N, C-alpha and C positions, 0 to 999 in steps of 0.2 A: 752509796757510791754510784749506784745505777742512776739515781735521780740527777747527780752531778753530770753524768755523761749525757743524759737527756737534755739538761739545760744547756750544756755546751753545744749540742746539736741545734737547739732552738736559737741560741745566740748567733750562730753562723747564718741563719736565714735572713733574707732582706727585711728591712724594718716593717714594711706593710704586712708581711705575714707574721713576723715576730710579735707584733702588738696584739694580735688576735689569739695567741696561744698562751696556755697556762698549764701548770703541772698539777694534776688532781690525783687523789687517792682513787684507786679502782674500787668502785662501789659494788662490784659483783661479789665481793667477799664480805663476810661479817666483820665488823670492827671488834677488836678484842681490847681488854683492859690491862692485860699483863704486859710486862716489858718485852717479852718475846713476841707477843702479838703486835705490839706497836712497831717493833723493828721490822716485822714481816709486812706491816701495812706501809711502811716507808719504802720497802722494796717493790710494792705493788702500785706505784704511782705511774700515771700515764700522761702523755701530752694530749690536751684537748683544745679544740677550736671553740673559744667562748662565744663566738657569734652564732654557733649552731646548737647552743644549749636550749633545752626545753624550759618551760616556765618553772617547774620544780627545781631543776638543776641550776637555773639562774638564781633562784632564791637561795639555795644552799651556797652557791658561789659567793653571793653578796654577804651572806651571814658570816662566812669564813673570813672574808676580807675585813669586815667590821670588827670581828673579835681579834684579829691579828694586828690591826693598824696601830693601836696604842703600843703594843710590844715592839713593833718595827720602828716607830718613831723614837721610842725611848732607847732602843738599841743603836739607832743611827746617831742620836745626839750623844750617847755615852761614848761611842767610838770616836766621834768628832772631838769630844772633850779630852779623851785620853790621848789622842794624837797631838792636840795642841799642848797639853801638859808635858808630854814626852819631849817635844821639840823645845819647849820653854818660851813660846811666843806669847806675848800679851796682845790680846785683841784690842784694836784701837777703839776708843770710846769718844763719842762726839756729843756735846751738850749744845742744843740749839736754844738760843735766847733771842727773843725779839721784843722790842719795846716801842710803843706808840706807832705801830705800823698801820698805814692807811693805804687803801687802793681806790683810785678814782678812774672813772671812764667818762669820756666826753660823748654825750648823746644829743640827738636833736629832739626837741620838744614837738609833739604833735598834739595839739589841744591840751597842753599841760601834762602830757604823759611821756616821760623820757624812756620808757622801756622799749627796746628794739624788737617788738613783736612783729609777726608777719602783717597783721592788720595795720599797725602804725606805720610800717615801712610802705605799704601799699597806699595809704592815705597821703603820706609825705610825698610819694612819687607823683600821685595825681595832682596834688597842690603845686608841685614843682613844674609840672607840664602846663597847667592852666595859668599859673603865676597870677592868680587873682590878687587884687590889692588887699592887704591885711591878712593874707593867708600864708605869709612867709613863716617858715619854721625857724626856731631859735635853738642855738646850741647851749647846752648846760652841762655841768659836771655832776655826775651821779656817784655818790660815795658808796662803794661796795663794802669796804671794811673801813672802820673808823677807830683809830687809837687802840689797836689790839696789842696786848702784851702777854708774854708767857714764856715758860721754860719747858723744853722737852728733854728729859733726863735720859742718859743711856741705860740700857738693860732694864728698862721699864716699859710697860705697855701704856700707850696714851690713847684715850678715847676722845673722839671729836664728834659731839652730838649737836644737832640743830635741825630746824625744819628745812624743807626744800627751799632753795634760793636764798639762804641766809649767808652764804659765802664760805662754806667749808672747803670746797674744791679750790676756790680762789686763794684761800689762806695757804693750803698745802702747795699749790703751784707757786705762790709768791715765795714761800720758804725754800722751795727747790730751785727758784730762779727760772721757771718755765712759763711765766705769764706771757700773754699776748702782748706784742709791742705797742698796741693801741692803749693799753692800760698804764697808768702812772702809779708807781709805788713810792711811798714816802716813809722814811724811818725816823 
């Protein structure tokens, strides 16, 4: 009960101070293995500023967090599930299907290279200023995604793998409808 009062006091603090505090067992006493000793240990908890912990205390703090995190996540999800079941609400499910999706961008060619790198942009700017004959840049369409199809099912984890620059982020942004206006999407 004493630790609940201590947490209540911590929760009344401003957020800046509250984030730095944690409730620790008082390490001045030996830990016991009996039920009575465990109850006594719960009563010996104290509020500690985690920013002022030493290296050994910080290590112990992190170890305790790691061992408890799986239990905390399971407890949170179990409570969430019980609450949903108690109310009788069905969670909405969405299945995302996309077929023959293509994304194109209009780029200017600089010596046959359509990628908008800093170097190509600089060369294009210099050619535009000098406007030498035969050095005009040409516009071309660059296909970022071509005929991509798939299904993302609800309640399942979907892994999207690929090398850098292959269009993973473009695909996700296209599915979310958050692509840049300069890109054209075809379904």
